[in-house]
C-alpha positions as CSV (number, residue, x, y, z in Angstrom):
1,M,4.2,-23.6,32.7
2,K,0.5,-23.1,32.1
3,R,0.7,-19.6,33.6
4,R,2.8,-18.4,30.6
5,T,0.7,-20.1,27.9
6,L,-2.4,-17.8,28.2
7,P,-0.4,-14.6,28.0
8,A,1.7,-16.0,25.2
9,L,-1.4,-16.6,23.2
10,L,-3.2,-13.4,24.1
11,L,-0.3,-11.0,23.4
12,P,-0.1,-11.7,19.6
13,L,-3.9,-11.5,19.4
14,A,-3.9,-8.2,21.2
15,L,-1.1,-6.8,18.9
16,L,-3.0,-8.0,15.8
17,L,-6.2,-6.3,16.9
18,A,-4.4,-3.1,17.8
19,A,-2.7,-3.1,14.4
20,C,-5.9,-3.7,12.5
21,G,-7.8,-1.0,14.5
22,G,-5.9,1.9,12.9
23,G,-6.6,5.5,13.6
24,A,-8.1,6.6,10.3
25,S,-11.6,7.9,10.3
26,S,-13.9,7.9,7.3
27,T,-16.0,10.9,6.4
28,G,-18.8,8.6,5.3
29,S,-18.6,9.7,1.7
30,G,-16.6,6.8,0.4
31,G,-13.2,7.4,1.9
32,S,-10.6,10.1,1.3
33,T,-10.6,10.0,-2.5
34,D,-12.3,13.0,-4.0
35,G,-11.8,12.1,-7.7
36,K,-9.3,14.9,-8.3
37,G,-6.2,12.9,-7.6
38,S,-5.6,13.7,-4.0
39,V,-4.3,10.1,-3.4
40,T,-0.9,9.2,-4.8
41,L,0.1,5.6,-5.5
42,D,3.9,5.1,-5.4
43,V,4.9,2.3,-7.8
44,G,8.4,0.8,-8.2
45,D,9.3,-0.6,-11.6
46,Q,12.4,-2.2,-13.2
47,K,13.5,-0.3,-16.3
48,G,9.9,1.0,-16.9
49,G,8.5,-2.3,-18.2
50,Y,5.1,-2.2,-16.5
51,E,4.8,1.5,-16.9
52,A,5.2,1.3,-20.7
53,I,2.7,-1.5,-21.0
54,L,0.1,0.3,-18.9
55,R,0.6,3.5,-20.8
56,A,0.3,1.8,-24.2
57,S,-2.9,0.0,-23.2
58,G,-4.4,3.2,-21.8
59,E,-5.0,1.8,-18.3
60,L,-3.4,4.8,-16.7
61,D,-6.0,7.2,-18.2
62,D,-8.9,8.5,-16.2
63,L,-7.7,7.2,-12.8
64,D,-9.1,8.6,-9.5
65,Y,-5.6,8.8,-8.1
66,R,-2.1,9.8,-9.2
67,V,0.6,7.3,-9.9
68,K,4.2,8.2,-9.0
69,W,6.7,5.9,-10.8
70,S,10.1,5.1,-9.5
71,T,12.4,3.3,-11.9
72,F,15.0,0.9,-10.6
73,T,17.8,-0.8,-12.6
74,S,17.6,-4.1,-10.8
75,G,15.8,-6.1,-8.0
76,P,18.0,-5.4,-5.0
77,P,17.6,-1.6,-5.1
78,L,13.8,-2.1,-5.6
79,L,13.6,-4.4,-2.6
80,E,15.7,-2.0,-0.5
81,A,13.3,0.8,-1.2
82,V,10.4,-1.3,0.0
């Protein structure tokens, strides 16, 4: 019984470390954002509520990234897209 305990504990730890390691390399200049909108953030919204609020408040102006909005009519399609 004890022979299986150690591998059962080490396997999830090894998977966690492998998942956190990633394969992305940084150029050393602050990541991959160049300030010209080369990064796109995909945002799902229901009926444009948050998008309208953010646009009205001016929070979407002068961002270092682009925002791509996807509007959904209800929660289930939104969750399915995730």
